[in-house]
N, C-alpha and C positions, 0 to 999 in steps of 0.2 A: 404525252411529252410532259406537263406541268406534274402529273402524277407521279413519274419517273425522277424528275427531279426532285420533288417532296420526300420521297422515300430514301431517295440515296443522300440526300443532306440530313435527312432524320438518322440514316445509320452513321454518318461522318459526325453528327452531333452526340450519339450515343458513345461513340469510341473515344472521343475527346474532350466530351462533358462542356459542351458549349456553354455559353453564357445565355441568362434568360432572356438578354434582348436579343440575341442571334437568333433565338428559336423563335420569338415572337416575328422577327421579321420574316423569319422563313415561313410563318403561318401564312401569311399574304398572299403566299402563292398558291395556296390549296385550291384544287379544283372547285367548280361552282357545284357541280352535283350533289345531293343531301348525302347520297352514299358515301361518295369519296371525301366529303368536308365532315361526317362523322370519324371516317378511318383517319383522316390527317389529325383531327382532334385527340382521337386515341393514341395516335403517334407522338403527339407534343406532349401529352400527358406523362406518357412512358417515358419519354426524353426526361421531363421536369424530375420524376419521381426516382433518377438513377442517381446513385450516392457511390461516393469511392470509397471501397472495401480497403481497410489499412491493412497490409501485411508486415508480420513481425521479420526483423532482419535476425532473429536469434529462436524463432519457432514459438512452439505455444508451451506456456507454462504447465500445460497439463500432461505433455508429453514428458517431465522431468521425472527418473524414477529414482530410487535409493536401492541400498541393499536389504534385504527383508531381515526384520528384526523386531524387537519390543516395542518400538517405537515407529512411526510413520510418518510420511510428509502430510503436512497441513496444505491443502492446494491453493494456490493463490488465485484469488477471487476476481483478479483483471488481468490485464496484459501487459507484459513488460513495460509497455510504451503509453501506458494509460494515465501516466501525471509527468511525462517526459517535459511539460513546462517547468515542473519543478524537480522531479529528480528522473534524471535520462534513463532511455531505454537501456543502454549498455549497463549501466550501473544496476539496474533492477533486475538484468538477466544474470550478471556473474553477483551479484549478493545472493539471490533466490537460488540458482542452479548449481554455484559451486560452494560458497561460503556456508551458506544454510544447510545445504545436504551433507556436506564435510562434517559439519556438526552432528548431523542425524546420524552419520554412518558411523562416526566415533564414538557417540553416545551408545548405540547398539552393542557395540564391539566392546566397551568397557562392561556392560550389565549383562553380556552373554554369560548363561550358566549360573548367575547370581540372584539370589533373592529379591533384588531391584528391576528384575527383568519385570518383575507383577506388581512394581507400584506405577502409581499417576506420579507423572514429572515433577509435580509441586510437591509430592511425598518426598520424592528423591531431593528435592531441592531442599526442604525443611529438615532432613536428617542428613544433611551431607558432612562427612568427614572434609573437613577444609584441608587437610592434609592431603587428599587422594586430588591431583591436580588435573589427572585426565578426566576424571568424572566431573569434576568443579569444572571445569572449562567448558565441557562439552556439553554436559545436561543445561549448564547457564546458557549456552549459545542455542542449545535447541528451543528453549522456553522462551528466551530473552527476541528471539527472531520470531516465531509464531506470533507473539504478542505486536511485534513491530508493523510485520504485513497485515496483520487482522485490523489494526488501527488506522491503516492509510486505504483512501479511497479516491476514486477518479470526481466523484461528487462531493468531498470535503472541504473543510473550510468552515468559516461561520463562525459561530458563537455557540455554545451549548446552550441548551433550554431545561426546564423543568426542573427537578430535584438536583440533577447534576450543576446545572446554572446557577442554583439557588445556593448549593454548597460551595461554589467557586466565590460567590460571591460574600459568602459569609466568612470563609477561610482564609480569603485573600484581598478582600477588599472592593474588588472587581474583576472582572475579565482581563481588563487590560494590564492590571498588576499582577495579577497571574502570567500574564504571556511574559512581562518583563522578567517576574522572577524566574521562569522555566528557561527563557532564553538566556540570561544571566547563568544560569546554573550550567546549561550547555558548553558556552563558551568558555567557563571558567575550570570545565573538567579537563584536567591535564592529562595527554595524551589519549589512549582508548578506551570507553569505557559508555554509559549511558545514562540518560535522565529519566527519572520517573515521576509520575504523579501515583502516589500510593495512598491507599487509605487506612489509617493507622487512629484505632481507636476511637473509629466511626467519623474522623476528620482527614479533610484533605491536606498532603504533605508533598512538598518537592525534595527529590532526592537523587544523588548520584552515585553511581558504583564503578569501578575500574574493570577492565578487561570485560569477562562474561559473567561477573557476579551480578547477583540482583538481590532486593530485599528480603525473600524469601528465605534466604540462606542464614544460618545461625552465626554467628560470633563479629558480624559487622556492626560497623557505629551506627548504621541505618536498620530500619524494620518498617515493616507495611504489605500490604497486597496491593502489589500495580495493577493500574487499570488504563494506564498509558506509558508507553516506552518511545523514548528516540535514541535511535542510535547514533553513536558520535564518532565511532571507528570511520577513520577515513576513508575505509573501502564503501562506505555508506552516499560517500558525495566526491570524493577527490576528483572523480574524472569530469565532473559539471563545474565544480567550485574551486578545482586545488586547494589552497591555504585560507581559501575564505570561509571558513566554518559558520562565520555569522550569517553570511547569507542564505548557505543551507537551513539552519534553524530557522530562519524568517519566514524563508519559504515551506518549512515543513508545516507550520499552521494552515497551509492552504490545502495542505492534504488529509489533514488530521478527519476522520469519521466520527465527529462527535456522538451521534446516533450508537453508536457500535460502543464508544467508552462511556457513555448513558447506559447502557445494556449491564456492561461489566461493572460498573459502580452500583446499581441495584441488587446484580448477584451477590456482592460483595457484604452488603449491608442486609440480603436476606439471610444470611448464613447465622 
């Protein structure tokens, strides 16, 4: 009877993820025999190892598809809910599967049958005809969002180290001063746009661009190679933050993957 009770309670604990205290209390009812004691300890260990599997309400990012073309989806490296404390799941889902994929599909349509279909996205941006609004907006949207999603991580936050950390201290005075300037640039970017950390002549600079422009494009009043991009379009934050863009910017620092930014910085310096 005691063994039956133990097994029954173990099953209930497994189904409802009982607390450790409840599991320990139940273990006291285990039969005295050596064999049954081992089984009970094993059952308790299995109960303790149970973890709750979070299921997204919006499916798996890996299942997102786009129309076939010269350019393809760069897969999201994490689930939609991975950074939901700072960027909510629904926003991530809409941002990636709708906005980003929309730019990608329109980009492929714009370059179809042209020599640009064989170019890298960076080359398209550097040689952009700025009067070609369709290509400008969608090539920019594709590149910009690739970088945005790439430098976000559920393990982000903290401070950059190594060569990047040294460069930030050199060019901004300190990491805190960099954060202040980056945040201020984001807050002051009127309407929709982006804030960038770029490498320009081997120095780090903070610049902003409107709409889906970026510093690689010709004819702008800013230049440089981006290594970090923050989207300040309302679609990036409005569901969670509404008109409080400043809160979104503050929390964005909690998801920045500084290791990835450091890799991009190293790649730029190596060219």
